[in-house]
C-alpha positions in Angstrom: 0.4 -0.1 0.2 1.2 3.4 -1.0 1.8 6.1 2.0 1.8 9.6 1.3 4.8 11.4 3.0 3.3 14.2 5.3 7.4 15.6 6.2 7.0 18.6 8.9 7.9 22.2 7.5 11.9 22.9 8.7 11.9 24.9 12.2 12.4 28.5 11.7 15.7 29.5 13.5 16.6 26.2 14.8 19.6 26.7 16.3 18.4 29.5 18.2 15.2 27.7 19.3 17.4 24.8 20.5 19.3 27.2 22.7 16.7 28.8 24.5 15.7 25.8 25.9 18.6 23.8 26.2 18.3 21.1 24.1 20.0 19.4 20.7 18.4 20.6 17.7 17.1 17.2 16.6 15.3 17.2 19.8 14.3 21.3 19.5 12.7 20.2 16.3 10.9 17.2 17.5 9.5 19.0 20.3 8.4 22.2 17.7 6.8 19.6 15.7 4.5 18.2 18.5 3.6 22.1 19.2 6.3 22.6 22.2 7.2 26.0 21.7 8.3 27.6 25.1 11.4 26.4 27.5 8.5 25.3 30.5 6.7 23.4 28.1 10.2 21.8 26.8 10.8 21.4 30.0 8.1 19.5 31.5 8.0 17.4 28.5 11.6 16.2 28.9 11.5 16.2 32.8 8.4 15.0 33.5 9.2 13.4 36.9 9.9 17.3 38.2 6.0 18.3 37.5 4.0 18.3 40.3 1.2 15.8 40.4 -2.0 18.3 40.2 -4.3 18.6 43.7 -6.9 15.9 43.3 -9.5 18.2 45.4 -9.7 20.3 42.2 -11.6 17.8 40.4 -15.4 18.2 40.6 -17.3 16.1 43.5 -13.9 14.8 44.8 -14.6 15.7 48.1 -18.0 14.2 48.3 -16.5 10.9 46.9 -13.6 10.8 49.9 -16.1 11.7 52.6 -18.3 9.1 51.3 -15.9 6.7 51.3 -13.9 7.1 54.6 -17.3 6.9 56.1 -17.8 3.3 54.5 -14.0 2.6 55.7 -15.3 4.2 59.5 -18.5 1.8 59.7 -17.1 -1.4 57.7 -19.5 -1.0 55.2 -19.2 -3.0 52.5 -17.5 -1.4 49.2 -17.3 -2.6 45.6 -15.2 -1.6 43.0 -17.2 -2.0 39.7 -14.6 -1.9 36.7 -14.5 -2.0 32.6 -13.0 -5.7 31.1 -10.1 -3.8 29.4 -6.7 -3.1 30.2 -7.6 0.6 31.6 -10.2 -0.8 33.4 -8.5 -3.7 34.9 -5.4 -1.8 35.9 -8.1 1.3 37.6 -9.7 -1.7 39.4 -6.3 -2.9 40.9 -5.1 0.6 41.9 -8.2 1.3 43.2 -9.0 -2.1 45.2 -5.3 -2.1 46.6 -5.5 1.2 48.1 -8.8 0.8 49.7 -7.9 -2.1 51.3 -4.6 -0.3 52.6 -6.5 2.1 53.8 -9.0 -0.4 55.7 -11.4 -0.9 53.6 -13.5 -3.9 53.8 -13.8 -3.8 49.6 -13.9 -6.1 46.6 -14.4 -6.0 42.7 -16.8 -6.7 39.9 -16.0 -6.5 36.7 -19.1 -7.4 33.9 -18.6 -10.0 30.8 -17.9 -8.7 27.8 -20.1 -11.6 26.1 -23.8 -11.8 28.6 -23.2 -8.4 30.0 -21.7 -6.0 27.9 -19.6 -2.7 28.6 -20.3 -0.8 31.9 -23.1 -0.8 34.9 -26.0 -3.0 33.8 -29.3 -3.3 35.9 -29.0 -6.8 36.4 -25.6 -6.9 37.9 -26.1 -3.7 40.2 -29.7 -5.3 41.2 -27.6 -8.5 42.3 -24.8 -6.6 44.0 -26.8 -4.2 46.2 -28.2 -6.7 48.9 -24.4 -7.6 50.1 -23.0 -4.2 49.1 -23.4 -0.7 50.6 -21.6 1.6 48.4 -20.0 1.0 44.9 -17.5 2.8 42.9 -17.4 2.5 39.1 -14.1 3.0 37.8 -13.7 3.2 33.8 -17.3 3.4 32.9 -20.7 4.7 34.2 -20.9 8.1 33.1 -23.3 7.3 30.3 -25.4 5.1 32.9 -28.1 7.6 34.1 -31.1 5.2 34.1 -29.3 2.6 35.8 -28.0 4.9 38.4 -31.3 6.6 39.6 -33.2 2.7 39.6 -30.3 2.3 42.4 -31.1 5.7 44.2 -33.0 3.8 47.0 -30.7 0.7 47.3 -27.3 1.1 46.8 -24.9 4.4 46.9 -22.6 5.1 44.2 -20.0 7.0 43.2 -18.9 7.1 39.5 -15.5 7.7 38.6 -15.0 7.7 34.6 -13.1 9.8 31.6 -15.5 9.3 28.5 -17.4 11.9 27.3 -20.4 12.6 29.3 -24.1 13.0 27.9 -26.1 16.2 28.8 -27.2 14.6 31.5 -24.4 13.0 34.5 -25.9 9.9 36.5 -27.6 11.0 40.0 -24.6 9.8 41.8 -23.0 10.4 45.6 -20.5 11.8 43.1 -19.5 12.1 39.7 -15.3 12.1 39.4 -15.1 12.9 35.2 -12.1 15.8 34.2 -14.3 15.6 31.1 -17.3 17.4 33.2 -18.0 20.4 31.6 -18.3 22.2 35.2 -14.5 20.3 36.1 -11.7 22.3 36.9 -9.1 19.9 37.2 -6.6 21.1 34.1 -5.4 17.3 33.2 -8.5 16.3 30.8 -7.0 13.3 29.3 -6.6 10.9 32.2 -7.2 7.4 31.5 -9.9 5.7 33.9 -6.5 4.2 36.0 -5.7 7.8 36.2 -8.6 9.0 37.9 -8.8 5.9 40.3 -5.3 7.3 41.1 -6.1 10.9 41.8 -9.2 9.0 43.8 -6.5 7.3 45.9 -4.5 10.5 45.9 -7.1 12.4 47.1 -8.2 9.8 50.1 -4.4 9.0 51.1 -4.2 12.6 51.4 -7.1 13.0 54.1 -7.0 9.8 56.1 -2.9 9.8 56.3 -2.1 13.0 55.3 0.4 11.5 53.3 1.3 12.4 49.4 0.6 9.2 47.4 2.6 8.8 44.5 2.6 4.7 44.3 1.4 2.2 42.0 2.4 4.1 38.7 3.3 0.9 37.5 -0.2 0.0 37.4 -1.8 3.0 36.3 1.1 3.1 33.5 -0.8 0.0 32.3 -3.8 1.6 31.5 -2.6 4.9 30.6 -0.2 3.1 27.8 -3.2 0.8 26.6 -5.9 3.4 26.6 -4.3 5.2 23.8 -4.8 8.7 25.8 -2.3 11.4 24.7 1.3 10.9 26.7 1.2 14.8 28.0 1.3 16.2 31.7 0.3 13.9 34.2 0.0 10.9 31.7 3.4 11.5 30.4 5.2 11.5 34.3 2.3 8.3 35.1 3.8 6.2 32.0 7.9 7.4 32.4 8.1 6.6 35.9 5.8 3.7 35.9 7.9 1.8 33.2 10.5 2.8 35.2 9.4 0.7 38.5 8.3 -2.2 36.1 11.7 -3.2 36.0 11.7 -4.1 39.5 8.0 -4.0 40.7 6.3 -5.0 43.9 3.8 -6.3 42.5 4.2 -9.8 42.0 1.4 -10.7 39.4 2.7 -7.8 37.0 6.2 -9.3 37.5 5.2 -13.0 36.6 3.5 -11.1 33.7 6.8 -9.7 32.3 8.6 -12.8 32.9 6.1 -14.6 30.8 6.2 -12.1 28.1 10.2 -12.4 28.0 11.1 -9.3 29.4 12.6 -10.0 32.5 15.5 -8.0 33.3 15.2 -5.5 30.0 14.4 -2.3 30.0 10.6 -1.8 29.6 9.0 0.7 27.1 5.3 1.8 26.0 5.8 -0.6 23.2 5.9 -3.7 24.8 3.1 -2.4 27.0 0.7 -1.6 24.1 2.2 -5.1 22.2 3.2 -7.5 24.5 1.9 -6.8 27.9 -1.4 -5.8 27.7 -2.9 -8.0 24.8 -2.3 -10.6 27.3 -4.4 -8.7 30.0 -6.9 -7.9 27.7 -7.1 -11.6 26.5 -8.9 -12.3 29.9 -11.8 -9.9 29.3 -11.9 -11.0 25.3 -12.2 -14.9 25.7 -12.1 -15.5 29.4 -13.3 -13.5 32.3 -11.3 -9.9 33.4 -11.7 -11.0 36.9 -8.2 -13.2 35.9 -6.6 -9.7 35.1 -7.6 -8.2 38.3 -6.3 -11.1 40.2 -2.9 -11.2 38.8 -2.2 -7.9 39.4 -3.4 -8.2 42.9 -2.0 -11.4 43.5 0.2 -12.0 47.4 1.6 -15.7 46.3 3.9 -16.1 43.7 2.8 -19.8 42.9 -0.7 -17.8 42.2 1.2 -15.1 40.3 2.9 -17.9 37.9 -0.1 -19.8 37.4 -2.5 -16.5 36.3 0.1 -15.2 34.2 0.2 -18.7 32.1 -2.8 -19.1 32.2 -3.2 -15.3 30.3 -0.2 -15.9 28.2 -2.2 -18.9 26.8 -5.7 -17.4 26.3 -3.6 -14.3 24.1 -2.3 -17.4 22.2 -6.0 -18.7 21.9 -7.1 -15.0 21.1 -4.6 -14.8 18.1 -5.8 -18.2 16.8 -9.7 -16.9 17.0 -8.8 -13.7 15.4 -6.4 -14.8 12.4 -9.7 -17.3 11.8 -11.8 -14.8 11.9 -9.8 -12.4 9.9 -9.3 -15.1 7.3 -13.5 -16.0 7.3 -14.0 -12.0 6.8 -11.2 -11.9 3.6 -12.9 -15.2 2.3 -16.4 -12.9 2.6 -14.3 -9.5 0.9 -13.5 -12.0 -2.4 -14.8 -10.7 -5.4 -16.8 -7.7 -4.0 -13.6 -5.7 -4.6 -12.9 -3.8 -1.3 -10.8 -1.5 -3.0 -13.9 0.1 -5.0 -15.7 0.1 -2.0 -16.4 3.2 0.0 -16.2 1.3 3.3 -16.2 -2.2 4.8 -18.8 -3.8 6.8 -18.7 -7.5 7.0 -20.3 -10.0 9.2 -20.1 -13.5 10.4 -22.0 -15.8 12.5 -21.4 -16.4 16.3 -17.8 -14.4 15.4 -16.2 -13.6 19.2 -17.5 -9.8 20.1 -13.9 -9.7 21.9 -11.7 -10.4 18.9 -13.8 -8.5 15.8 -12.4 -5.0 17.1 -8.9 -6.4 16.4 -9.8 -7.6 13.5 -11.4 -4.7 12.3 -8.4 -2.7 12.9 -6.4 -5.5 10.5 -9.0 -4.6 7.7 -8.0 -1.3 8.3 -4.5 -1.7 8.0 -4.8 -3.7 5.0 -7.5 -1.6 2.8 -7.8 1.4 4.1 -11.0 1.8 4.5 -13.5 2.9 7.2 -14.2 -0.9 8.8 -17.1 -2.6 10.5 -17.0 -6.0 11.7 -20.1 -7.7 13.4 -21.1 -11.1 14.7 -24.3 -12.1 14.2 -25.5 -13.8 17.4 -28.2 -16.5 18.0 -31.1 -14.0 19.0 -30.6 -12.4 15.8 -28.6 -9.0 17.1 -25.6 -8.1 15.6 -22.8 -6.8 17.7 -20.3 -4.6 15.6 -16.9 -2.9 16.5 -15.9 -0.4 14.0 -12.4 1.2 13.2 -12.1 4.3 10.9 -9.7 6.5 8.9 -8.6 9.9 8.8 -11.4 11.8 7.3 -14.3 10.2 8.6 -15.8 10.6 12.2 -17.2 7.5 13.1 -19.7 8.3 15.9 -21.0 11.2 13.5 -21.5 8.2 10.6 -23.0 6.2 13.3 -25.6 9.1 14.3 -26.1 9.6 11.0 -27.6 5.9 10.3 -29.3 5.6 14.1 -32.7 4.4 12.6 -31.3 1.3 11.9 -29.5 0.8 15.0 -30.4 -0.5 18.5 -27.6 1.3 19.9 -24.2 2.7 19.4 -21.2 4.6 21.1 -18.1 5.7 20.6 -15.6 8.4 19.2 -14.2 9.6 15.6 -11.8 6.7 15.1 -13.6 3.6 16.8 -16.9 2.7 18.2 -19.2 0.0 18.9 -22.8 -0.9 17.9 -25.6 -3.3 18.1 -28.3 -3.8 15.0 -31.1 -6.3 14.3 -29.8 -8.9 11.7 -33.1 -7.8 9.5 -31.8 -4.6 9.7 -28.5 -5.0 8.7 -28.8 -4.7 4.5 -30.5 -1.5 4.9 -27.9 -0.4 7.9 -25.0 -1.8 5.7 -26.2 0.9 2.9 -26.9 3.5 4.9 -23.2 3.7 6.2 -21.8 2.9 2.6 -23.8 6.3 1.6 -22.6 8.4 4.5 -18.8 7.2 3.8 -19.2 7.7 0.0 -20.7 11.7 0.6 -17.5 12.3 3.1 -14.9 10.6 2.0 -12.9 12.2 -1.2 -10.2 10.1 -3.0 -7.5 11.7 -0.9 -9.0 10.5 1.9 -8.1 7.0 1.4 -4.2 7.2 0.4 -2.9 6.6 4.0 -0.1 9.2 5.2 2.9 8.8 7.3 4.5 11.6 9.1 7.9 11.8 8.6 10.3 14.3 10.9 12.8 15.0 8.1 14.6 13.9 5.2 17.5 12.2 6.3 19.9 9.4 4.6 20.5 6.5 7.4 24.1 6.8 6.9 24.2 10.2 7.9 22.7 8.9 11.9 25.0 8.6 14.5 24.6 7.2 17.9 24.5 10.3 19.6 22.0 11.4 17.3 20.0 8.3 18.8 20.5 9.0 22.2 19.6 12.5 22.0 16.3 11.4 20.4 15.4 9.0 23.1 14.9 11.5 25.4 11.5 12.2 23.7 10.2 8.7 24.7 8.3 7.3 26.3 6.4 7.5 22.6 2.5 7.3 22.4 -0.3 8.6 21.4 -0.3 12.4 20.8 4.0 12.0 21.0 4.6 9.4 18.4 8.2 8.0 17.9 10.0 10.5 15.4 10.3 8.7 11.5 12.5 9.8 8.7 12.4 9.1 5.2 15.2 8.4 2.5 13.9 8.5 -1.4 15.4 6.6 -4.1 17.4 4.3 -1.2 19.5 1.5 -2.9 18.9 -1.6 -1.2 22.3 -4.1 -0.8 22.4 -8.2 0.5 18.9 -8.1 1.5 17.6 -11.7 3.2 15.2 -13.2 4.7 15.8 -13.5 8.5 14.1 -15.3 11.2 11.5 -18.3 11.7 10.3 -19.2 7.9 12.3 -16.5 6.6 9.2 -13.9 7.8 11.7 -10.9 8.3 13.9 -8.6 6.3 17.4 -7.9 7.0 19.5 -5.3 4.6 21.9 -2.7 4.0 22.3 0.5 3.5 24.6 3.3 2.5 28.2 2.9 1.0 30.9 -0.5 2.1 32.4 0.4 5.0 29.9 2.7 6.2 27.1 0.0 6.1 23.8 0.6 8.2 21.4 -2.2 8.7 17.4 -2.1 8.1 14.9 -4.6 9.2 11.4 -4.8 8.2 9.2 -7.2 10.3 6.8 -9.8 8.4 8.3 -8.7 5.0 11.0 -11.1 4.9 9.1 -12.5 1.1 10.4 -8.6 -0.3 14.0 -9.9 -0.1 14.4 -11.5 -4.1 12.9 -8.1 -5.2 15.0 -5.3 -3.8 18.2 -5.4 -5.3 16.8 -4.1 -8.8 14.2 -1.8 -7.1 14.8 1.7 -5.5 13.2 2.0 -2.6 11.3 4.8 -0.5 11.9 4.2 3.2 10.5 5.4 6.3 12.2 4.3 9.1 13.2 5.1 12.8 16.6 5.0 14.3 17.5 2.5 16.8 20.9 1.5 18.0 22.1 -2.4 18.2 23.7 -3.8 20.6 26.0 -7.2 19.6 28.7 -8.5 22.1 30.1 -5.3 23.6 30.0 -3.3 20.4 26.8 -0.4 19.5 25.4 -0.3 16.1 23.2 2.2 13.9 20.0 0.2 12.7 16.6 1.3 11.0 13.5 -0.3 12.0 11.6 0.3 8.8 7.8 1.6 9.3 7.1 1.6 5.6 9.0 0.8 1.9 7.3 1.5 -1.0 9.1 1.9 -4.9 10.7 5.0 -5.7 8.1 7.9 -7.1 10.1 8.1 -10.1 9.8 4.2 -10.6 6.0 4.0 -10.0 4.9 3.0 -13.5 1.3 2.5 -13.8 0.8 -0.6 -16.9 -0.1 1.1 -20.4 -2.3 -1.1 -22.5 0.8 -2.6 -24.3 2.4 -3.6 -20.3 -1.3 -5.4 -19.7 -1.6 -7.0 -23.0 2.1 -8.8 -22.3 1.3 -9.6 -18.5 -2.2 -11.6 -19.7 0.1 -13.3 -22.2 2.1 -14.3 -19.5 -0.6 -15.3 -17.4 -2.3 -17.1 -20.2 0.7 -19.2 -21.1 1.2 -20.0 -17.1 -1.9 -21.2 -17.1 -2.0 -23.3 -19.7 1.1 -25.1 -18.6 -0.1 -25.7 -15.0 -4.1 -25.4 -15.1 -3.5 -22.9 -12.5 -1.1 -20.1 -12.2 1.0 -21.2 -8.6 3.0 -18.4 -8.2 2.4 -15.6 -6.0 3.0 -11.6 -7.1 6.6 -11.4 -6.2 7.1 -14.6 -7.8 5.4 -13.9 -10.6 7.2 -10.4 -10.9 10.8 -12.3 -11.3 9.4 -15.0 -13.5 8.3 -12.3 -16.0 11.5 -10.4 -15.6 13.2 -14.0 -16.8 10.9 -14.5 -19.6 9.9 -11.0 -20.9 11.5 -7.6 -19.8 12.5 -5.4 -16.8 9.5 -4.9 -14.7 9.2 -3.2 -11.2 7.1 -5.2 -8.6 4.6 -2.2 -7.9 3.7 -2.5 -12.0 2.8 -6.4 -11.7 0.8 -5.5 -8.6 -1.2 -2.9 -10.3 -1.7 -5.4 -13.3 -2.7 -8.2 -11.4 -5.3 -5.6 -9.5 -6.5 -4.6 -12.6 -7.1 -8.0 -14.0 -8.9 -9.3 -10.8 -11.1 -6.3 -10.8 -12.1 -7.4 -14.4 -13.1 -10.8 -13.2 -10.3 -12.7 -15.6 -7.6 -13.4 -12.8 -9.4 -15.1 -9.4 -7.3 -15.1 -6.1 -8.7 -17.7 -4.1 -8.4 -16.5 0.0 -6.0 -19.1 1.7 -4.3 -20.6 -1.9 -1.4 -19.4 -3.3 -1.8 -18.5 -6.7 -4.6 -17.4 -9.1 -7.3 -19.3 -11.1 -8.2 -17.7 -14.7 -11.6 -18.2 -15.6 -12.8 -18.1 -19.7 -13.6 -14.9 -21.0 -16.2 -14.3 -23.4 -16.2 -11.0 -25.3 -14.0 -8.4 -25.6 -12.5 -6.8 -22.3 -13.2 -3.4 -21.5 -10.3 -1.6 -19.2 -12.6 0.8 -18.2 -14.7 -1.6 -16.2 -11.6 -2.1 -13.8 -12.1 1.0 -11.2 -8.0 1.3 -10.8 -7.4 1.4 -14.1 -10.3 4.0 -14.9 -8.7 6.2 -12.0 -5.2 6.1 -13.2 -6.8 7.2 -16.6 -8.8 9.9 -14.9 -6.1 11.0 -13.1 -3.3 11.2 -16.3 -1.2 8.9 -15.3 -1.7 6.4 -18.2 -0.1 7.4 -21.4 -1.8 5.7 -24.0 
């Protein structure tokens, strides 16, 4: 997939700005691109540990919440913490429950089942908990549960702590802690659910013990990274200090999870949390029960901790298998429908696991770069869906426009959830496609990648990378800086790793080689020495046998713009004849796109991988070439009548754009 580069403009008077904020030019440049333009903002960003946490009592209703909790502790009332089933909810539950118990509370927790109860507070659970509870405290949920809280007013005191956007009406609870309340003066608006729970713990420790509470940040950091909130302000301090504490955490359950994940003894970064630790915790809520995640984080015995960590690791493996199967099934349903010509993708399957379909939707967006909705058709005739969007289409607004066909929906700009009756699925599908068609332009379907600057990898030094590391931790609001190199000549490409899954190659000149690594793209190795490429990469340091060298972690790679030749009619004619010859020889075409490129070069003339891919796409859109999902190679159905290239949307688009010269 071709990505357009969005290269940041050079910083005006860079050296002067760098001197003013006491930073190197590269750090100053990245800070400027992140909107950090003053010395104070730069110092707060680079040294978040020096920034004081805000006064928790600035949060609206904090005094009410603390007073009611202290009353419950003093009276030995029964408190239940009601959390969400994702990593933010799990870590928020663990943080609050851990500190309530340390402060003497008689407290337990409850997390709803994703499959049978769904997200947030639900009436059945509240009714079940009420007879054995005096006070319920929600974490990472509850802000939208106005009717449910109202119904429980005479049965159960409820405190809401949440970070999701409130509606026009707040739940009639004892207290509602949410920095997004319009009347809440607390300055840090981007706290996650665990962050809000942490502020409540700070307030409780201050009021009850006159202590400044800055503990348990490793648990809060889990939720902060996993929930993709901006890593600015308090969030940045939470994550930076929390990551440092993970290497020697007192939470034996978290330590066991780190060991099971193969991270023991290593410096842990936000990427490790987001892609290694969080998925294991999330697996509990996706295909099991999220209670196991809380039990792991609060485990007090090493044997129990290791057992739970192993169980979550196995659940994560099961989740990956399930995700792969659903993705394959979803892809199969798109065969013959030309997803590239759709304004949006909507795909549904019987009894797909609702806990996994959100990941599948993300995978389809990665593949096709289209707004995507994946739905699980349940036995009761209700379809539960997860939505992922692209820049340019606000998913919540799109669902709101289609609400006549929905039972319920919720979410935000880039992700959302919904439920729809199976009988209304076709109507919803059409309405959503129409909305996407009206609100997205052709340019919106071209993915973009932010590039700090164009920089040949061979010019990077160890010192440069060490300076850049001052920008960590990376995450939402502070993405890892990426650099670009146009017309890069690849040397010595080789597939490495298990089954040759990954790609390694050299850049630069002999004697000054810089190694490039591109995960999951080992299949490209045979092509690259004959192709000039555009690379987007993150510089890194490789340490081996005591030696430190520069290497490039490739984010994206594509044929250099100057070498991207869309196939002319003549090239298409030649490729078609080549494919027909193969088909007659083997009664099918047994090669993938890369092998076809290499074989065509041998038999006919030089052709780029880009040109071959475009040719194959055109033929598939015309229905004269068929790729069966899960099988390598192609079939070639018999052609009746003359082929009209204009019936291919890809060819027609290139013709209209003037990129085809004949």
